[in-house]
C-alpha positions, 0 to 999 in steps of 0.5 A: 396423584393416586386415584384413590387418594384423589377421590378421597380428598376431592370429596372431603373438606379442609377447614381453617378457623379462628377464635371469632367464628370466621373460617376458610373451607374447601375441598381437596382439589380446591373446586368450590362445591358449596356456597360456603367454600372459600378462602375467607369467611369473616365473623363479627362478635355476634357471629354475623358471618360474611363470605368475602373471598371465594378463591384465586384464579391463578395463571402460570407461565414459563418459557411461553407455556401457560396453564391455569391452576384453579378450577370453577364449577359451571352448570355444564362444565368445570373450567379451567381444568386446573385440578388436572395439574394437581399432583397431591393435596394435604388437608392437615395441619393446614391445606397444601396443594402441589401442582405441576405441568401436564404432563407431569414435570418435576421441573415445574412444581408449585406449592400453595399453602393456606393458613388463617390468623387466630383472633382476626379475619385474616388468611395467608396464601403462600405460593412457592416455586419448588421447581427448577425454572423461573415462573411468572404468575397472574392472579385474580382474587374472586370476591363474593361480599355476601352473607355466608348463607346466601348467594349473589343474585344476577346483576349483584355486581352491576346494580350497586357499584363497589369502591376500589382503592389500590396503593402500591402492593395493597388493594381495598374493595368496599361493597355496601358495609363489607370490605376486603383488603389484599396485601402482597409481598412482591409484584404489582396490583392493577385494576382489571375488573371482570365478573365470573357469571353463573358459578355453580355449587352442585352440593347446594343444588343437591340439598335443595338450595339455590346454587348459582352466583356471580363473583367479582375479580376487581384486580389482577396481581402479577409476580415472578418467582425464581426457584426456591422463592415464595410469594405471600398474599394476605387477605382480611376484612379490614376497612383500611388499606394495609401497610406493607411494613405490617406484612412480615409481622402478620405472616410470622404471627399466622405461621406461629399458630401452626409451627408446632404441629406435625406435617404429613410424612410426605409433605414437600419439605425443602433443604432437609439434608446438607448438600441436597438441593431443595428440588432433590429433597422434595422429590426424594420425600414425596409419596404418591401412594395412599399411605399413612400420612401421620404416625400415631402421636402426630395424629393425636396432635392433629386430632386435638388441633381439629377439636379446637377448631370449634373453640371461640373466646367464650363459646363453641361453634357447633359445626362448620360451616352453617352452625353457630353456638348451640348450648346442647352441642357446647356441653356435649363437646365440653367433656372432650375440651376438659380432657384437652390442653385448653386452660380451665380458665377458658372452660370456666369462661364458657360456663360463666357465659351460659350461666348469665343467660339462665332463664327459669332454670334453663340455658339457651339452646341456640344463641344469637346469630345473624339477628336471630335471638336466643332460643330456649326450646330445649330441655337437655341443653340445661342438663348437659350444662349441669354435667359440664359444671360437675366435670369442671369442678372435678377437674379443678380439684384434681389439678389443684387449680388456684382459686378452686374454692371460688370456682366451686362456690360459683359452680354450686350457685349455678347448679342450684339455680337450675336444680331448684327449677326442677324441684319446684316443678316436681312439687307443682306437678301436672299443674304446670302443664295445665298452666301452659308450661311445656314440661313438668315432673310427674309424681313418679319423678319423671320429666314429661314433655308436652306436645308443644315441646316434643322437639326439645331433645337432641332429636329437634328437627321440625317440619312446618313448625311441627316436630319431625320426630315427636318425643312427647311424654317422658324421653328416656335420655332426658330422664337419665340426664335429669337423674345425673344432674340431681346426683351431681348437685347432691355430690357437690353439696355433700362434699363442699357445702354440707350445711343447710342452705336455709329454709328453702334448702333443696337437698331433701327434695333432691334426695327424694327426686333421685329415689323416685326417678331411680324407682320409675326407670324400670318403666322404660324397660323392654325386652333387652333395651330401654324404650325411647320414651313413655306415653303416660306410664306405657313404654313406646317401642322405638329402638333408638340410641337414647336409652344408651345415652341414659346409661352412659352417664356417670350416675346410672339408675340401672344395674350393670346387667341391664346396662350391658343388655342395652349396650348389646342391643345397640351393638346389634342394631344401631352400631356402624363404623361411623357412629350409631343409627338414630333408629333400628333398621327393624323399624318400618320408619327406618330411612336408609339414606339421608338426602333430598331438600331440607324438608325431606332431610329433616324427615330423615334426620333422626329416622336411621341416619348415623350420628358420629357423636353417639360413639361417645356414649357407646364407648363410655358404656362399654368401658364403664360397665360392659368392658369390666370383665376384659383386661385394659388391653382387650378393651383397647382392642375393642375400642380400636375396632369401633373407631378404626375408620375415623382414625385411619381417615385422619392418619391417611390424610383423607379427612380433616374433621369428623362429619355430623351424620352418615347414611343409615345403610351401606355405603355410609357416606358422610352427610350434613355438616362436614365438621361437627364439634361433638363428632370430633369430641367423640373420637377425641374422648375415645383416644383419651380413654385408650391412653388411660387404658394403656397406662393402667394396663402397663401398671398391672 
């Protein structure tokens, strides 16, 4: 394998998901570095997620020669050294690994593919003999059977015995309330219990968490493959032994999920040309160089597929592996979802779910997960939700959606429920603060957060239950979002329901509040950028990206000249190849690196750490305002420079998703969650904008 390619794929992660919140996750060399890495992590309807299957020990034998194709981290070594047999790996559209003997021997080639079902907790592992010799395999599934946030304590597999059943070509293991079953298409399964002790997850240790556990291999699986043959293994969380008769249907259903997706250019295809053997076809197409794996149109399909990784039946996962559903993340991501090929019916279902959860005009920021209840500790989640409703209506109208009248009526009801809360607070003013409320609207129209609610924005990290980045007072992007929510409501009312809605019609107060906020926004203005927040009516001199968020929205309280100054200041001090810094390096509190235990990372989270999702407001601000003087193709050229690293990462096959954050200073290493919904959405929105600009440029 090319050294550069090997390093890239070893440090980046592949991801498979389903519509229930279940997933599979791992590195490009299949060495588990996190407690979350594994072949099957199941999820129930309440997003209780359980790590069931860590991986497979695979021993390969041919003509008396043997080797292992897997690897496990221990505190003092990696054993066995199966990663040395890895010829190449591919992260998308699903993970594929090509192995050979040592030294590399083209007559001994094994392909391993991993796929996941779409609506159930089931994973398919396909092992194929692409060489010229018969091969014998011995496999041991390595089980964990735990909450995905935890690790198994010493003695876990001794203190509470498991129950194992084997019937023909299937097995079922039950441990407490959890189950894992396996089904194979050929071969033999026998009981052969061993425990792998002290398996080590170094990336957990680096993050300050416990990173050692024991894994159980309850069975051993034997099968042989002639050249060109494939063995299919199905693993699921079913509590009953599967029937062999169901295998072919299961395989076909899982493969159908990926059938229309493009494969990497040097993916090991077989039987491509008439008269050429599968082995010859494979060798002629395989590219060991670190080149482009996906041409542009294929990359766009892969990007859209990765955008949908986070989609549930009626919600969105904020990021894999450790996030659940978050209101803020969902509705920042929602704009990209509307631009994708997902149905408006699906999008409406997500809106309706959150509308049912509105309390006192707010939607929850964090939904129930693993026994934790709803969390309403945010203000911007609701304002992003209002913008999502507005965008949904516009999309439905543009596409002449059947039933759009009922959708518009429903949308206005949702919006009015929210907007009425803010207009009521404006009437009551600071009395609400004195009554113990966490936010209020002052006479100048601006929304202020109390000290207790100072972490109610996207900069929400807390240490010892106190805000790590306090933003009490009037945060700039919160007020930009409030201004937009009010403008969205006014536009929809005037277009689709201009008549008065009764004695408590809020539209006059909405108009008044819009005017007040617009007039007061000048209070945020400093020399060339917007203050991050106001303390009373005094601007706090912190150069963060939040002013850029405020001016990137559809309705702006500032003129184009000032918007461009905000954009230029962000370009000088905040922009990096992977996103925007959360604080200017000129600030004495700027943190160059994002590392340490959770307390240390929370203190650095918004003090200069780079966030990929911020590319979205940055590019939108450029396109809507500052790029107006450039031709469409000049704009495309500028946007391509901004997203080049992320786009190239996908096209070369180095990355399968977009991470949450990067270090604030060079070298910018990806950190935090390896697959974040709003990060992927930012790249996707940029690509859709490029398509629009190219189309408009061609018409000129």
